[in-house]
TORMIFI-330261 format. One record per residue: x, y, z negated of N, C-alpha, C in turn. Coordinates in steps of 0.001 Angstrom, whole numbers, plus 524288, in hexadecimal, padded with zeros to 5 digits. Example, Ala and Ser with C-alpha at 12.3 -4.5 7.8 and 13.67 -1.06 7.14 Angstrom:
2
<pt n_u="83386" n_v="7E9C6" n_w="7E188" ca_u="8300C" ca_v="7EE6C" ca_w="7E188" c_u="83390" c_v="7F31C" c_w="7E188"/>
<pt n_u="83232" n_v="7F736" n_w="7E458" ca_u="83566" ca_v="7FBDC" ca_w="7E41C" c_u="83264" c_v="8001E" c_w="7E142"/>
***
This chain:
158
<pt n_u="40018" n_v="90930" n_w="D3442" ca_u="3FD62" ca_v="9059F" ca_w="D30D2" c_u="400DE" c_v="900E8" c_w="D2FE6"/>
<pt n_u="40198" n_v="8FF77" n_w="D2B0E" ca_u="404D3" ca_v="8FAE9" ca_w="D29BA" c_u="4019A" c_v="8F5F9" c_w="D2A76"/>
<pt n_u="403A6" n_v="8F257" n_w="D2D8E" ca_u="40104" ca_v="8ED65" ca_w="D2E8B" c_u="403FF" c_v="8E8FB" c_w="D2BF5"/>
<pt n_u="40127" n_v="8E576" n_w="D298D" ca_u="40350" ca_v="8E0A9" ca_w="D2761" c_u="4013F" c_v="8DC2E" c_w="D2AB0"/>
<pt n_u="404BA" n_v="8D891" n_w="D2C2A" ca_u="40317" ca_v="8D430" ca_w="D2F58" c_u="40595" c_v="8CF24" c_w="D2D8A"/>
<pt n_u="40362" n_v="8CAD2" n_w="D2F59" ca_u="4058B" ca_v="8C5B1" ca_w="D2DFD" c_u="403B9" c_v="8C1A6" c_w="D31EE"/>
<pt n_u="406A4" n_v="8BD68" n_w="D322B" ca_u="4051C" ca_v="8B90B" ca_w="D3581" c_u="40107" c_v="8B5C6" c_w="D3295"/>
<pt n_u="3FEE6" n_v="8B1E9" n_w="D3526" ca_u="3FAD6" ca_v="8AEAA" ca_w="D32CD" c_u="3FCC7" c_v="8ABA2" c_w="D2E09"/>
<pt n_u="40177" n_v="8A97A" n_w="D2E54" ca_u="4036C" ca_v="8A630" ca_w="D2A09" c_u="4060F" c_v="8A94D" c_w="D25B4"/>
<pt n_u="40706" n_v="8AE4F" n_w="D2687" ca_u="40964" ca_v="8B197" ca_w="D2284" c_u="40F4D" c_v="8B184" c_w="D2265"/>
<pt n_u="411CA" n_v="8AEC7" n_w="D2605" ca_u="4177E" ca_v="8AE81" ca_w="D2617" c_u="419EE" c_v="8B3B0" c_w="D27BA"/>
<pt n_u="416FE" n_v="8B6DA" n_w="D2AC0" ca_u="418DF" ca_v="8BBF7" ca_w="D2C7C" c_u="41508" c_v="8C01F" c_w="D2AA9"/>
<pt n_u="4172A" n_v="8C420" n_w="D2839" ca_u="4141A" ca_v="8C8B5" ca_w="D26AB" c_u="41731" c_v="8CD72" c_w="D287B"/>
<pt n_u="4145A" n_v="8D17A" n_w="D2A1E" ca_u="41719" ca_v="8D621" ca_w="D2BEA" c_u="413D2" c_v="8DAF2" c_w="D2AD3"/>
<pt n_u="41679" n_v="8DF64" n_w="D2AF9" ca_u="413C6" ca_v="8E46B" ca_w="D2AAD" c_u="41656" c_v="8E807" c_w="D2EA5"/>
<pt n_u="41339" n_v="8EBC6" n_w="D3086" ca_u="4150F" ca_v="8EF53" ca_w="D348B" c_u="411A1" c_v="8F437" c_w="D3472"/>
<pt n_u="413D9" n_v="8F896" n_w="D3600" ca_u="410E8" ca_v="8FD7E" ca_w="D3642" c_u="40EA0" c_v="8FE0F" c_w="D3BBF"/>
<pt n_u="4096A" n_v="8FE48" n_w="D3C1E" ca_u="406C2" ca_v="8FE8C" ca_w="D412B" c_u="4056F" c_v="90424" c_w="D4299"/>
<pt n_u="406B9" n_v="905A5" n_w="D4758" ca_u="4051B" ca_v="90AB4" ca_w="D4974" c_u="40008" c_v="90A0B" c_w="D4C8E"/>
<pt n_u="3FEB8" n_v="90538" n_w="D4DF4" ca_u="3FA06" ca_v="9040A" ca_w="D50FA" c_u="3F76F" c_v="8FF2C" c_w="D4E9D"/>
<pt n_u="3F4A4" n_v="8FFD2" n_w="D4A22" ca_u="3F294" ca_v="8FB5F" ca_w="D4747" c_u="3ED11" c_v="8F99A" c_w="D48C6"/>
<pt n_u="3EA76" n_v="8FC59" n_w="D4C46" ca_u="3E511" ca_v="8FAF6" ca_w="D4D8F" c_u="3E50B" c_v="8F692" c_w="D51A1"/>
<pt n_u="3E291" n_v="8F228" n_w="D5068" ca_u="3E2AC" ca_v="8ED9F" ca_w="D53F2" c_u="3DEB2" c_v="8EE09" c_w="D5860"/>
<pt n_u="3DFDF" n_v="8F17A" n_w="D5C13" ca_u="3DC27" ca_v="8F29D" ca_w="D6046" c_u="3DD79" c_v="8EFFC" c_w="D6573"/>
<pt n_u="3E268" n_v="8EE9A" n_w="D6654" ca_u="3E446" ca_v="8ECF0" ca_w="D6B79" c_u="3E471" c_v="8E6FC" c_w="D6BD4"/>
<pt n_u="3E118" n_v="8E4D3" n_w="D6EFF" ca_u="3E0DB" ca_v="8DF28" ca_w="D6FB4" c_u="3E3AA" c_v="8DDAE" c_w="D74BF"/>
<pt n_u="3E7C2" n_v="8DA84" n_w="D7435" ca_u="3EAE0" ca_v="8D8F0" ca_w="D78C0" c_u="3E977" c_v="8D360" c_w="D7A56"/>
<pt n_u="3E7EA" n_v="8D2BD" n_w="D7F3F" ca_u="3E634" ca_v="8CDB7" ca_w="D8155" c_u="3EA5F" c_v="8CB1D" c_w="D84BA"/>
<pt n_u="3EF36" n_v="8CD1F" n_w="D84C0" ca_u="3F341" ca_v="8CABD" ca_w="D8808" c_u="3F448" c_v="8C523" c_w="D8644"/>
<pt n_u="3F66D" n_v="8C203" n_w="D89BB" ca_u="3F743" ca_v="8BC86" ca_w="D8871" c_u="3FB21" c_v="8BBD1" c_w="D83F8"/>
<pt n_u="3FEE0" n_v="8BF47" n_w="D836A" ca_u="402B1" ca_v="8BEC6" ca_w="D7F2F" c_u="40000" c_v="8BF9B" c_w="D79E9"/>
<pt n_u="3FD53" n_v="8C3FF" n_w="D7948" ca_u="3FA99" ca_v="8C50A" ca_w="D745A" c_u="3F66F" c_v="8C0EB" c_w="D7351"/>
<pt n_u="3F36B" n_v="8BFAB" n_w="D775A" ca_u="3EF25" ca_v="8BBEB" ca_w="D76C3" c_u="3F122" c_v="8B69B" c_w="D74F7"/>
<pt n_u="3F569" n_v="8B4CB" n_w="D774C" ca_u="3F74C" ca_v="8AF8C" ca_w="D7615" c_u="3FAA5" c_v="8AF49" c_w="D712A"/>
<pt n_u="3FD12" n_v="8B392" n_w="D6FA6" ca_u="40069" ca_v="8B35A" ca_w="D6AFE" c_u="3FDC2" c_v="8B568" c_w="D6617"/>
<pt n_u="3F9AF" n_v="8B8A1" n_w="D66A8" ca_u="3F76E" ca_v="8BAFB" ca_w="D61F6" c_u="3F194" c_v="8BBDD" c_w="D6239"/>
<pt n_u="3EF16" n_v="8BAEF" n_w="D669D" ca_u="3E9B3" ca_v="8BC9C" ca_w="D6740" c_u="3E5B5" c_v="8B84A" c_w="D6722"/>
<pt n_u="3E3D7" n_v="8B6F1" n_w="D6292" ca_u="3DFE8" ca_v="8B2E6" ca_w="D620F" c_u="3DACD" c_v="8B444" c_w="D64BC"/>
<pt n_u="3D983" n_v="8B952" n_w="D6527" ca_u="3D4B9" ca_v="8BAF7" ca_w="D67B0" c_u="3D58C" c_v="8BC34" c_w="D6D6E"/>
<pt n_u="3DA17" n_v="8BAF7" n_w="D6F77" ca_u="3DB51" ca_v="8BC23" ca_w="D74E3" c_u="3DE31" c_v="8C13D" c_w="D7589"/>
<pt n_u="3DF71" n_v="8C3CF" n_w="D7133" ca_u="3E267" ca_v="8C8B4" ca_w="D715B" c_u="3E569" c_v="8C937" c_w="D6C3D"/>
<pt n_u="3E91A" n_v="8CCCF" n_w="D6C28" ca_u="3EBFE" ca_v="8CE0C" ca_w="D6762" c_u="3EBC7" c_v="8D3ED" c_w="D669D"/>
<pt n_u="3EC73" n_v="8D59A" n_w="D61C8" ca_u="3EC66" ca_v="8DB27" ca_w="D6087" c_u="3F19D" c_v="8DC98" c_w="D5E10"/>
<pt n_u="3F47E" n_v="8E016" n_w="D60A5" ca_u="3F96C" ca_v="8E213" ca_w="D5E98" c_u="3F892" c_v="8E76C" c_w="D5C2A"/>
<pt n_u="3FB53" n_v="8E876" n_w="D57F4" ca_u="3FB58" ca_v="8ED8F" ca_w="D556F" c_u="40094" c_v="8F01A" c_w="D5683"/>
<pt n_u="4011B" n_v="8F51D" n_w="D555F" ca_u="40603" ca_v="8F7E1" ca_w="D563B" c_u="40881" c_v="8F95F" c_w="D5110"/>
<pt n_u="40D7F" n_v="8F807" n_w="D5060" ca_u="4104B" ca_v="8F92F" ca_w="D4B88" c_u="415DC" c_v="8FAE6" c_w="D4CB9"/>
<pt n_u="41868" n_v="8FD04" n_w="D48DB" ca_u="41DD5" ca_v="8FEC0" ca_w="D4940" c_u="42173" c_v="8FA42" c_w="D47AE"/>
<pt n_u="424C5" n_v="8F899" n_w="D4B41" ca_u="42833" ca_v="8F420" ca_w="D4A61" c_u="42BCF" c_v="8F4DC" c_w="D45AB"/>
<pt n_u="42D8F" n_v="8F9AA" n_w="D44BF" ca_u="4314C" ca_v="8FA82" ca_w="D4074" c_u="42ECA" c_v="8FA28" c_w="D3B0F"/>
<pt n_u="429A2" n_v="8F970" n_w="D3AC5" ca_u="42706" ca_v="8F8E9" ca_w="D35B7" c_u="425C9" c_v="8F341" c_w="D345E"/>
<pt n_u="4270E" n_v="8EFA3" n_w="D37D7" ca_u="425D0" ca_v="8EA1F" ca_w="D3709" c_u="428DA" c_v="8E7D9" c_w="D3278"/>
<pt n_u="4260A" n_v="8E56E" n_w="D2EDE" ca_u="4285C" ca_v="8E285" ca_w="D2A83" c_u="42627" c_v="8DD01" c_w="D2AC4"/>
<pt n_u="429A5" n_v="8D91D" n_w="D2A91" ca_u="42811" ca_v="8D3A9" ca_w="D2B49" c_u="429A8" c_v="8D06A" c_w="D2693"/>
<pt n_u="4261C" n_v="8CD00" n_w="D24E4" ca_u="42746" ca_v="8C8FF" ca_w="D2101" c_u="4265A" c_v="8C3BD" c_w="D23AC"/>
<pt n_u="42A3A" n_v="8C05E" n_w="D2383" ca_u="429D6" ca_v="8BB5B" ca_w="D262E" c_u="42BBE" c_v="8BB84" c_w="D2BC3"/>
<pt n_u="42F69" n_v="8BF0E" n_w="D2CD8" ca_u="43158" ca_v="8BFC1" ca_w="D3234" c_u="433A2" c_v="8BAC6" c_w="D3488"/>
<pt n_u="435BC" n_v="8B756" n_w="D3138" ca_u="437FA" ca_v="8B272" ca_w="D332D" c_u="433C7" c_v="8AEC2" c_w="D355F"/>
<pt n_u="42ECF" n_v="8B00C" n_w="D349C" ca_u="42A7C" ca_v="8ACE3" ca_w="D36AC" c_u="4285C" c_v="8AF0D" c_w="D3BD5"/>
<pt n_u="42B19" n_v="8B2D8" n_w="D3E1E" ca_u="42941" ca_v="8B547" ca_w="D42F4" c_u="42C32" c_v="8B317" c_w="D47A5"/>
<pt n_u="4294F" n_v="8B232" n_w="D4BD4" ca_u="42B97" ca_v="8B09E" ca_w="D50CC" c_u="42A11" c_v="8B4A7" c_w="D54F5"/>
<pt n_u="42D0B" n_v="8B4CB" n_w="D5932" ca_u="42C42" ca_v="8B8B3" ca_w="D5D4F" c_u="42AF8" c_v="8B5FA" c_w="D626E"/>
<pt n_u="42757" n_v="8B84B" n_w="D6558" ca_u="425E1" ca_v="8B658" ca_w="D6A84" c_u="42643" c_v="8BAD3" c_w="D6E67"/>
<pt n_u="42891" n_v="8B9BE" n_w="D72E8" ca_u="428D0" ca_v="8BD77" ca_w="D7743" c_u="42567" c_v="8BB48" c_w="D7BA5"/>
<pt n_u="4214E" n_v="8BE11" n_w="D7D00" ca_u="41DD4" ca_v="8BC5B" ca_w="D812B" c_u="4206D" c_v="8BD21" c_w="D867B"/>
<pt n_u="41E86" n_v="8BA4E" n_w="D8A59" ca_u="42025" ca_v="8BB08" ca_w="D8FBC" c_u="41C26" c_v="8BE8E" c_w="D9262"/>
<pt n_u="41DF7" n_v="8C2D2" n_w="D94A3" ca_u="41A97" ca_v="8C68C" ca_w="D9750" c_u="41C9C" c_v="8C736" c_w="D9CE2"/>
<pt n_u="41958" n_v="8C62A" n_w="DA0A6" ca_u="41AD1" ca_v="8C687" ca_w="DA62E" c_u="41FBF" c_v="8C367" c_w="DA75C"/>
<pt n_u="4202A" n_v="8BED0" n_w="DA51A" ca_u="42480" ca_v="8BB44" ca_w="DA628" c_u="42982" c_v="8BC5A" c_w="DA333"/>
<pt n_u="4298E" n_v="8C063" n_w="D9FE4" ca_u="42E3E" ca_v="8C1AF" ca_w="D9CE2" c_u="42D08" c_v="8C1DF" c_w="D970D"/>
<pt n_u="430F2" n_v="8C083" n_w="D93F4" ca_u="4303B" ca_v="8C0B3" ca_w="D8E4E" c_u="42FB9" c_v="8C65D" c_w="D8C78"/>
<pt n_u="42BA5" n_v="8C769" n_w="D899F" ca_u="42AC1" ca_v="8CCA3" ca_w="D877E" c_u="42E83" c_v="8CDA8" c_w="D82F9"/>
<pt n_u="4307B" n_v="8D26D" n_w="D827B" ca_u="433C4" ca_v="8D3A7" ca_w="D7DF5" c_u="43094" c_v="8D42C" c_w="D78F0"/>
<pt n_u="42B68" n_v="8D4BC" n_w="D796C" ca_u="42815" ca_v="8D54A" ca_w="D74CB" c_u="42869" c_v="8D06E" c_w="D716C"/>
<pt n_u="428F7" n_v="8D14A" n_w="D6C5E" ca_u="42967" ca_v="8CCFE" ca_w="D689D" c_u="4243F" c_v="8CC6A" c_w="D65AA"/>
<pt n_u="421C3" n_v="8C7EE" n_w="D665B" ca_u="41D03" ca_v="8C6AF" ca_w="D6373" c_u="41EA5" c_v="8C369" c_w="D5EC1"/>
<pt n_u="41D54" n_v="8C55F" n_w="D5A22" ca_u="41ED7" ca_v="8C2AB" ca_w="D5556" c_u="41A4D" c_v="8BF67" c_w="D5350"/>
<pt n_u="41B8D" n_v="8BA9C" n_w="D51AB" ca_u="417C2" ca_v="8B6E0" ca_w="D4FB0" c_u="419CE" c_v="8B462" c_w="D4AB7"/>
<pt n_u="41643" n_v="8B27B" n_w="D4778" ca_u="417E3" ca_v="8AF53" ca_w="D4303" c_u="4195A" c_v="8A9F6" c_w="D4524"/>
<pt n_u="41E08" n_v="8A823" n_w="D43E0" ca_u="41FE5" ca_v="8A30E" ca_w="D45C6" c_u="41D10" c_v="89E8B" c_w="D4318"/>
<pt n_u="41A9F" n_v="89F8E" n_w="D3EB7" ca_u="417D9" ca_v="89B6C" ca_w="D3BDB" c_u="41244" c_v="89AA7" c_w="D3DC2"/>
<pt n_u="40F42" n_v="89EE9" n_w="D3E27" ca_u="409B0" ca_v="89E5C" ca_w="D3F7D" c_u="4084F" c_v="8A065" c_w="D44EB"/>
<pt n_u="40BE1" n_v="8A32E" n_w="D4788" ca_u="40AF9" ca_v="8A505" ca_w="D4CD6" c_u="40824" c_v="8AA32" c_w="D4D48"/>
<pt n_u="406FD" n_v="8ACBC" n_w="D48EE" ca_u="4043E" ca_v="8B1C4" ca_w="D4933" c_u="40763" c_v="8B5BC" c_w="D4C46"/>
<pt n_u="404D2" n_v="8B856" n_w="D4FFC" ca_u="40744" ca_v="8BCA0" ca_w="D52E2" c_u="4077E" c_v="8C155" c_w="D4F4A"/>
<pt n_u="40C26" n_v="8C3A6" n_w="D4E9E" ca_u="40CF5" ca_v="8C7D3" ca_w="D4AD2" c_u="40D47" c_v="8CD39" c_w="D4D55"/>
<pt n_u="4110F" n_v="8CDEC" n_w="D50DB" ca_u="411B1" ca_v="8D2F9" ca_w="D5372" c_u="414F2" c_v="8D264" c_w="D585F"/>
<pt n_u="414D8" n_v="8D69D" n_w="D5B7B" ca_u="41806" ca_v="8D6FD" ca_w="D603A" c_u="41BA5" c_v="8DBAB" c_w="D5F95"/>
<pt n_u="42095" n_v="8DAED" n_w="D610E" ca_u="4246B" ca_v="8DF29" ca_w="D6123" c_u="4273F" c_v="8DED3" c_w="D6658"/>
<pt n_u="4282E" n_v="8E35D" n_w="D68B2" ca_u="42AA2" ca_v="8E380" ca_w="D6DD9" c_u="42F4D" c_v="8E734" c_w="D6DAC"/>
<pt n_u="43405" n_v="8E55A" n_w="D6F21" ca_u="438A7" ca_v="8E8B1" ca_w="D6EEB" c_u="4385D" c_v="8ED6E" c_w="D728C"/>
<pt n_u="434CE" n_v="8ED6B" n_w="D7650" ca_u="43423" ca_v="8F1F9" ca_w="D79B3" c_u="431A6" c_v="8F68B" c_w="D76C0"/>
<pt n_u="42EE8" n_v="8F55F" n_w="D7286" ca_u="42C86" ca_v="8F947" ca_w="D6F18" c_u="42DD9" c_v="8F7C7" c_w="D6978"/>
<pt n_u="432D4" n_v="8F847" n_w="D67FB" ca_u="434B3" ca_v="8F624" ca_w="D6307" c_u="43249" c_v="8F88F" c_w="D5E20"/>
<pt n_u="42FFE" n_v="8FD24" n_w="D5E8E" ca_u="42DA8" ca_v="8FFA7" ca_w="D59F6" c_u="42845" c_v="8FD84" c_w="D58AD"/>
<pt n_u="425FF" n_v="8FA87" n_w="D5C4C" ca_u="4209E" ca_v="8F8BD" ca_w="D5BAA" c_u="42044" c_v="8F2F9" c_w="D5A54"/>
<pt n_u="41C44" n_v="8F1A5" n_w="D575B" ca_u="41B12" ca_v="8EC40" ca_w="D55F1" c_u="4152E" c_v="8EBA2" c_w="D567A"/>
<pt n_u="4136E" n_v="8E72D" n_w="D5868" ca_u="40DDE" ca_v="8E661" ca_w="D5943" c_u="40BF1" c_v="8E18C" c_w="D565D"/>
<pt n_u="40A45" n_v="8E242" n_w="D5171" ca_u="40820" ca_v="8DDCB" ca_w="D4E97" c_u="402D0" c_v="8DC3C" c_w="D50C7"/>
<pt n_u="4019A" n_v="8D736" n_w="D5083" ca_u="3FC7B" ca_v="8D557" ca_w="D521B" c_u="3F89E" c_v="8D670" c_w="D4DB6"/>
<pt n_u="3F43A" n_v="8D8BE" n_w="D4F04" ca_u="3F042" ca_v="8DA09" ca_w="D4B18" c_u="3EE75" c_v="8D526" c_w="D4830"/>
<pt n_u="3EEB9" n_v="8D0AB" n_w="D4ABA" ca_u="3ECDF" ca_v="8CBCA" ca_w="D485D" c_u="3EFEF" c_v="8CA23" c_w="D438A"/>
<pt n_u="3F4AD" n_v="8CC18" n_w="D42C7" ca_u="3F7C1" ca_v="8CA99" ca_w="D3E2D" c_u="3F828" c_v="8CEF2" c_w="D3A1E"/>
<pt n_u="3F564" n_v="8D331" n_w="D3AFC" ca_u="3F590" ca_v="8D787" ca_w="D3742" c_u="3F1AD" c_v="8D67C" c_w="D32DB"/>
<pt n_u="3F396" n_v="8D6DB" n_w="D2E07" ca_u="3F061" ca_v="8D5F9" ca_w="D2965" c_u="3EDFA" c_v="8DB05" c_w="D2752"/>
<pt n_u="3F036" n_v="8DF70" n_w="D28A2" ca_u="3EE2B" ca_v="8E486" ca_w="D2719" c_u="3E914" c_v="8E583" c_w="D2A13"/>
<pt n_u="3E50A" n_v="8E772" n_w="D277D" ca_u="3E04B" ca_v="8E8CC" ca_w="D2A65" c_u="3E18C" c_v="8ECD7" c_w="D2E9A"/>
<pt n_u="3DFD4" n_v="8EBC5" n_w="D335F" ca_u="3E0E0" ca_v="8EF3B" ca_w="D37C8" c_u="3DC21" c_v="8F2B1" c_w="D38DF"/>
<pt n_u="3DD14" n_v="8F754" n_w="D3B12" ca_u="3D8C5" ca_v="8FACF" ca_w="D3C78" c_u="3D551" c_v="8F865" c_w="D40B6"/>
<pt n_u="3D051" n_v="8F9A9" n_w="D4093" ca_u="3CCA3" ca_v="8F7DA" ca_w="D4483" c_u="3CD21" c_v="8FB57" c_w="D4953"/>
<pt n_u="3CE5E" n_v="8F91F" n_w="D4DE9" ca_u="3CEFC" ca_v="8FC69" ca_w="D5290" c_u="3C9C8" c_v="8FE96" c_w="D5476"/>
<pt n_u="3C9C7" n_v="9036D" n_w="D5661" ca_u="3C4FB" ca_v="905B4" ca_w="D587C" c_u="3C36D" c_v="90336" c_w="D5DB7"/>
<pt n_u="3C724" n_v="900C3" n_w="D6054" ca_u="3C645" ca_v="8FE20" ca_w="D6558" c_u="3CAF6" c_v="8FA9A" c_w="D6650"/>
<pt n_u="3CA82" n_v="8F748" n_w="D6A39" ca_u="3CED6" ca_v="8F3D4" ca_w="D6BB2" c_u="3D076" c_v="8F4F0" c_w="D7149"/>
<pt n_u="3D561" n_v="8F3CC" n_w="D7269" ca_u="3D75F" ca_v="8F3CE" ca_w="D77C1" c_u="3D8CA" c_v="8EE24" c_w="D78FF"/>
<pt n_u="3D6B1" n_v="8EC20" n_w="D7D29" ca_u="3D7A4" ca_v="8E6C1" ca_w="D7ED4" c_u="3DB7D" c_v="8E6FC" c_w="D835B"/>
<pt n_u="3E045" n_v="8E4EC" n_w="D8281" ca_u="3E45A" ca_v="8E55B" ca_w="D867C" c_u="3E602" c_v="8E00E" c_w="D8892"/>
<pt n_u="3E87A" n_v="8E036" n_w="D8D0C" ca_u="3EA63" ca_v="8DB8E" ca_w="D8FCA" c_u="3E5DF" c_v="8D7D5" c_w="D9131"/>
<pt n_u="3E167" n_v="8DA22" n_w="D9264" ca_u="3DCDE" ca_v="8D6F3" ca_w="D93D4" c_u="3DDC7" c_v="8D3F8" c_w="D98E3"/>
<pt n_u="3E183" n_v="8D5B4" n_w="D9C08" ca_u="3E2D6" ca_v="8D2FB" ca_w="DA0D9" c_u="3E52D" c_v="8CD97" c_w="D9FE5"/>
<pt n_u="3E701" n_v="8CC8B" n_w="D9B26" ca_u="3E923" ca_v="8C75B" ca_w="D99F0" c_u="3E604" c_v="8C4A2" c_w="D95A4"/>
<pt n_u="3E159" n_v="8C672" n_w="D949B" ca_u="3DDDB" ca_v="8C420" ca_w="D90B6" c_u="3DC74" c_v="8BE8D" c_w="D924B"/>
<pt n_u="3DC11" n_v="8BB1B" n_w="D8E76" ca_u="3DA55" ca_v="8B5C1" ca_w="D8F83" c_u="3D494" c_v="8B5D2" c_w="D9110"/>
<pt n_u="3D308" n_v="8B240" n_w="D9480" ca_u="3CDAA" ca_v="8B234" ca_w="D9686" c_u="3C9A2" c_v="8B134" c_w="D923D"/>
<pt n_u="3CB21" n_v="8AE7D" n_w="D8E13" ca_u="3C76B" ca_v="8AD33" ca_w="D89E7" c_u="3C694" c_v="8B19F" c_w="D8601"/>
<pt n_u="3C9BB" n_v="8B5BA" n_w="D865A" ca_u="3C974" ca_v="8B9FF" ca_w="D8293" c_u="3C549" c_v="8BDED" c_w="D8429"/>
<pt n_u="3C1C5" n_v="8BF08" n_w="D8094" ca_u="3BDCB" ca_v="8C30E" ca_w="D815F" c_u="3BFCA" c_v="8C816" c_w="D7EEB"/>
<pt n_u="3BFCB" n_v="8CC47" n_w="D81E1" ca_u="3C17D" ca_v="8D157" ca_w="D7FE4" c_u="3BCE2" c_v="8D3CD" c_w="D7D00"/>
<pt n_u="3BD87" n_v="8D454" n_w="D77ED" ca_u="3B974" ca_v="8D692" ca_w="D749B" c_u="3BA73" c_v="8DC71" c_w="D743E"/>
<pt n_u="3B8C0" n_v="8DF3B" n_w="D7834" ca_u="3B9D7" ca_v="8E4D5" ca_w="D788B" c_u="3B50D" c_v="8E805" c_w="D7708"/>
<pt n_u="3B603" n_v="8EBE7" n_w="D73C1" ca_u="3B1E6" ca_v="8EF7B" ca_w="D7233" c_u="3B155" c_v="8F3ED" c_w="D761F"/>
<pt n_u="3AD69" n_v="8F740" n_w="D7564" ca_u="3AC68" ca_v="8FB77" ca_w="D791F" c_u="3B0CF" c_v="8FF85" c_w="D7979"/>
<pt n_u="3B3E2" n_v="90022" n_w="D7556" ca_u="3B832" ca_v="903E9" ca_w="D7564" c_u="3BD7A" c_v="90170" c_w="D76A5"/>
<pt n_u="3BD83" n_v="8FC51" n_w="D778A" ca_u="3C261" ca_v="8F98F" ca_w="D78AD" c_u="3C426" c_v="8FAA2" c_w="D7E42"/>
<pt n_u="3C943" n_v="8FA3C" n_w="D7F12" ca_u="3CB71" ca_v="8FAB7" ca_w="D844E" c_u="3CD8C" c_v="8F56E" c_w="D8602"/>
<pt n_u="3CDD8" n_v="8F4A0" n_w="D8B1A" ca_u="3CFCE" ca_v="8EFB8" ca_w="D8D5F" c_u="3D431" c_v="8F107" c_w="D9134"/>
<pt n_u="3D84A" n_v="8EDC6" n_w="D9118" ca_u="3DCD6" ca_v="8EEC8" ca_w="D946A" c_u="3DEE0" c_v="8E991" c_w="D968E"/>
<pt n_u="3DF87" n_v="8E937" n_w="D9BAD" ca_u="3E1BB" ca_v="8E476" ca_w="D9DFA" c_u="3E75D" c_v="8E39B" c_w="D9C40"/>
<pt n_u="3EA2F" n_v="8E7EE" n_w="D9B53" ca_u="3EF98" ca_v="8E795" ca_w="D9984" c_u="3F01F" c_v="8EAAF" c_w="D9473"/>
<pt n_u="3F324" n_v="8EED2" n_w="D9483" ca_u="3F404" ca_v="8F1F2" ca_w="D8FCE" c_u="3F07E" c_v="8F6C0" c_w="D8FB9"/>
<pt n_u="3EEA7" n_v="8F850" n_w="D8B14" ca_u="3EBA7" ca_v="8FD2E" ca_w="D8ACA" c_u="3EF4F" c_v="901DA" c_w="D8B85"/>
<pt n_u="3ED27" n_v="9066C" n_w="D8CD5" ca_u="3F080" ca_v="90AF5" ca_w="D8DD3" c_u="3F334" c_v="90D11" c_w="D88F0"/>
<pt n_u="3F0D2" n_v="90C67" n_w="D845B" ca_u="3F314" ca_v="90E80" ca_w="D7F83" c_u="3F61C" c_v="90A5C" c_w="D7C7D"/>
<pt n_u="3FA6A" n_v="90BFC" n_w="D7A19" ca_u="3FD58" ca_v="90887" ca_w="D769C" c_u="3FA48" c_v="907EA" c_w="D717E"/>
<pt n_u="3FC05" n_v="9045C" n_w="D6E22" ca_u="3F997" ca_v="903BE" ca_w="D68FB" c_u="3F978" c_v="908F8" c_w="D6614"/>
<pt n_u="3FDE7" n_v="90BA2" n_w="D661D" ca_u="3FE57" ca_v="9109A" ca_w="D6354" c_u="3FACA" c_v="914C4" c_w="D65BB"/>
<pt n_u="3FAA5" n_v="91516" n_w="D6ADA" ca_u="3F753" ca_v="918F9" ca_w="D6D74" c_u="3F18A" c_v="917FB" c_w="D6C59"/>
<pt n_u="3EFE3" n_v="91311" n_w="D6C5D" ca_u="3EA77" ca_v="911C4" ca_w="D6B43" c_u="3E914" c_v="91364" c_w="D65AF"/>
<pt n_u="3EC75" n_v="91220" n_w="D61F4" ca_u="3EB84" ca_v="91390" ca_w="D5C7C" c_u="3EB1C" c_v="91987" c_w="D5BE8"/>
<pt n_u="3EEA8" n_v="91C4E" n_w="D5E6A" ca_u="3EE8E" ca_v="92219" ca_w="D5E23" c_u="3E98B" c_v="92448" c_w="D6076"/>
<pt n_u="3E803" n_v="9222C" n_w="D64FA" ca_u="3E34B" ca_v="9240E" ca_w="D67A2" c_u="3DE60" c_v="92322" c_w="D6460"/>
<pt n_u="3DE84" n_v="91F2A" n_w="D6103" ca_u="3DA12" ca_v="91DF5" ca_w="D5DB2" c_u="3DAB4" c_v="91FFF" c_w="D5816"/>
<pt n_u="3DED9" n_v="9231B" n_w="D5727" ca_u="3DFC2" ca_v="9254C" ca_w="D51F2" c_u="3E0EB" c_v="92131" c_w="D4DDE"/>
<pt n_u="3E37F" n_v="91CE8" n_w="D4F72" ca_u="3E45F" ca_v="9187E" ca_w="D4BF3" c_u="3EA1C" c_v="91730" c_w="D4B0A"/>
<pt n_u="3EDA6" n_v="91A49" n_w="D4CEC" ca_u="3F334" ca_v="91904" ca_w="D4CA1" c_u="3F501" c_v="91867" c_w="D46FC"/>
<pt n_u="3F6DA" n_v="9139F" n_w="D45BD" ca_u="3F914" ca_v="91274" ca_w="D409F" c_u="3F529" c_v="91224" c_w="D3C36"/>
<pt n_u="3F01F" n_v="91269" n_w="D3D5A" ca_u="3EC26" ca_v="91271" ca_w="D392F" c_u="3EA3B" c_v="90D00" c_w="D3802"/>
<pt n_u="3E868" n_v="90C5E" n_w="D3347" ca_u="3E639" ca_v="90760" ca_w="D31BE" c_u="3E153" c_v="907ED" c_w="D2EA7"/>
***
């Protein structure tokens, strides 16, 4: 599914081909929560890095989070003008790109359920709004984005 995205101020616009476009996975880790999660979590989608097209690339800045006392190689991209979190790319998995659902302008599919991950680092003020079919995970769920989409018959669909 082709996704179109943009930052709040419009200085950065991008498009990317998503293999996992359903916004089902809510991450409550402190990195996602503090850099992109207004509701106490962030939602990443799965896309192919080689399909990324960017307009306004000179307005992008990169942040490397500290994980377990060391700088993570993962690159979190933000608009340098308005601060919108755009996507995460990690050189350990160079073919993959993870845009934040919050900046996608293309209508996204409605997930049949949600997976709530990294609940072990959830902020105390955050209420987990979990439905009866939702799963909860203190750390990572057992399935990858792609595996979850395949298991639900949703891979690449919009």
